[in-house]
N, C-alpha and C positions, 0 to 999 in steps of 0.2 A: 393415108389408106392403111388400114391395119393388115398386115400380112404375117405368116408364120415366121418370116425371118426377123421382123422388127418387134415381135411380142417377146418381152423378157420372160425368163423362167420365173415362175411365181405361182402362188395359189389363186385361183379364179373360180367364179361360180361354176358348179359342175353342169356341163352341157347335157348330161343325161338326166339331170333333174332328180337324182337319187339321194345326193348329198348336199351340203352346204357348199363345199368347194373341192375341186380337184387340182392336182399339180400338173402345170404345164412345164415340160423341161427346156423350153425355148425352141423346141422342134416339133414335138408332138405331146398329146396328152399321155399321162402315165396312169397306172392302176391305183396310184396312192390318192386317198380321199380323206375328207375331215368333216365331221359334223359334231356340233355342240362341244367344240374343243378336243374331240377324240380323233385320233388318226387311225386309218384302217385301210385295207386293200379291197378294191372292187373292180374287176376287169372291165375295160371299155367295151362298148358296142362298136362293131365295125362301121356303121353308118354315121356315127358321131365323131369319128376321128378327124375328119375334115373340118369340123366346126372350130372357128378360132375363138380364143378367149374373149369374153365380153368384159371389157374394163370399165364400163359405166362412165366413160370420160366426159360426156356432155354435162351430166348432172354433177359430177364432182368438179368439173371446171367452173360450172356456174357458182357452186358454193364457195370454191377457193377464190373466185373473182370478187364475190360480195365480201369476204373476209378481208381481202386486200383493200377494196374501196373504203370499208369501215375503218381499217387500220390507217390508211392515209388520211382520212377525214379528220382523225384525231391526232394526227402527227406521230403515230406509233411506228417503230422501226418494222420493216418488212424485209426479212433476210431470205436466204435460199428456201425453196418450197419443197425440194425433194432430195433424197439421198438414197440412190440405188443401192440395194443390197444391205442397208443399214438395219440394224436390229430394231425391233418395235420401239423400245424406249430410247432410241437414238435418232428416230425420224424427226426432222425439224418441222414437219407439218403432217398433221393426222385429221382425217375427216371422219367423224363419228357419227353414224346414222342409225337411228333406232328403227327396228322393224315394225312396220305398220300393222297394229291390231286394233280392232274395234273394241276389244276388252284387254286390259292389261293385267295379266295374272302371272305371267312368266316374261320379264323384261329381257330383251336381247338387242345387241348393237352390233354392226359390222363396222370394222375399222379399216379405212383405206388410206393409201398414200396419196400424194398429190396428182398422181397420173390415173387414179382410179383402180389400182390393184389392191385387192383385199390382203392386208398384212396382219390382221388379227381380228379378234372378237370379244365381246363382253357377254357373259351369260350369267343369268341369275342362278344361284345355287342354294341347296338347303331348304326348299320349300316343301312342306307337307302337303297333302291332299286337303286337310283341313284348313290350312291357310289359303289355299287357292279358292276353295269354296267361299270363304269370307271375302276375299278380294273380288270374286265374281259377283256377289250379291250386294256388295256395299263399298262405300267411299272410305275405306278404314286404314289406307296405306300408312299414315303417319303413325298408327299404334302398332305396326309390325316392325320387326328387325329384318333388314334387307341385306343379303350378302351377294357380291358380285365377283366373279373370277375373270380376270383380264389374261387372255391367252394370245400367243403369237400365231402365225399363219399355219404352223405345224401342230398347233394344239398345246404346245408347252406353256404352263402357267407362268405369268410374270408377276402379277400382283393379285392380292385379295382385298377387296374393299368392302367394309361392313358399315351400315348405318343403323345403330340401334334404334329402337322405338323412341319417337320424340313426342314432347309435348308442345312446346313453343319453338325452341331453338334446335337445330340440328348439330350433331357432331358426327364425324365419319372417322373410322379406324382404318388405317392403311397398314397392310402387312406384305411381307415379301412372298415368294413362291412357296416357302416352306412353313408359313404361318407366323413368323416372328414379327412382332410389331415394329413398324418403321416410325410412325407417328400418328397424330390425330389432326383432322382439319375440323376447326370449331367455329361455329357461327357466332359472331360477336354482336349483332344486333338484329332487331326485327323490323324497325321502321326506317324508312329512308333507303339509301343505296346499301345493299346488303354487303357485309364484309365477313370474310373467314380468315382465321389465323392458322398457320402451319405450326403446331406445337410438337416439338421433338425433344425428348428427355426433359420436359418440363420448360423449355426455352421457345420462345416464338421466333421462327427464322423466315418470316415473310407471310404472305397470305394472298387471297383472292378478294378483288375489289369490284364491285359492280359499278358500271359507268352511268347507269340510269336507274330509276326506281323500279322500272319493270324487270330488271335483272336480266337482260338478254345479253349484254356483252360484258366481259370482265377483263381486267387487267390483272396479271400475276406478278407480283413483286417479291424481291428478296428482303432480307432484313434491313437493307440500307435504303428501301424504297425505290430501287430501280427495277423497272419492268423488264422481266425475263421471259415472259410468255403471255399469250392472249388467247381468249376464248371468244368466239363469235357464234352466236345462235342464228342458224340460217332458217328462214321462213320455210316451213313444210307444206305450204298450200292451205287455202281457205277451208277446204273439206276436212283435211286432217287436223288442222287447228281447232275446228268446231266440234269434231265427233270422236278424235282419238287422243291419246297421250303421247303419240310418237314425237320426238324431237330430234333435231340434227344440229351438230356442232362442228366447228373447225378449231382445232388446237394448234397454235403455232409456238414453237419454242425457239427463241432468238439465238441461242448459243448453247454450246455443250456446257451441262451443269454437273456439279459434283453430286454424288449421293450423300445424304438422303433427300437434298432438295430436288434432284432430278425425279426421284420416285414420287414425291409428293406432287410435283408439277403435273406429271403425266396421269396421275390419279385425279386431277382437278376437273377435268371435263365431266367425268362420270360423277364426281361428287356434287357438282352444281345440279345436275340433273336429278339425282336421288334426293338431295337435300331440299331441293325447291320444286322442281317441275312435277315430279310424281305426285306431289300432294296438291298441286294447284287445280287439277282438273279431275272430275269424277268419271266413273266407270259409266259406260254408255251403250254397251251391247257387245255381242261376241258369240262364241260357240263352245260347246262342251269339249270338243277335240282339244282346243287350246289349252282348256283349264286341266285336263288331265294328261295331255300328251307333250306339254312343254317341258 
């Protein structure tokens, strides 16, 4: 049973519904809130102070369980699943869930740890109204440049991921929080099991390898071919699969990694989505608020 005493301090969905999340200090809600990666202050309402944080445990546990089953089926390592208090890019397992929208003109992901606490988010940045209009009325995502900012629970930027417009193969540019390029994730083939290479300073230092032609599950390997991490795409439900572009992933990192390999690995789950999945399904409906308010 979830009680105030056993709910760890962290950022959780705002019980007031006014922001994406609000900070729980381990005893009570605070006035610190965050939305779209920006932190601010908004006083609590007295009636909501007794509402406990919703950690989304059931859904997250199902996703983590599916990931573990898939890994065990393939004989892949399954190490620690959680690290309380660890920085976003040091978490051994992250659940990356895309927000469900009938039309995708401003892509957003919530990042949770293995216990269901939100530890970060991904937001699409740099979109003009003109671009949103084109995304609303047509399936032209592959011809646009897409930029995503990865932030921790406090809204502090960690990585910037950019996928330039593509024709056949994708490449993704990974930058640090201040915009310095770390490396590139480059698609190596079109047919068969998709492969991406991590290119840093002109040298390949590992990559992402699809384990089936449908490109749902991926093994991430270092330059020696040793698996250091794994991505599992978790099924988002028949309705969402048929009518939306929302995708959900579990990223597990098997061990502490040195930079820049660590940064490239943590950018990988988002890379797979923007490189492959966002171009795979068309636009199918939506509303003008999402187009102009995202």
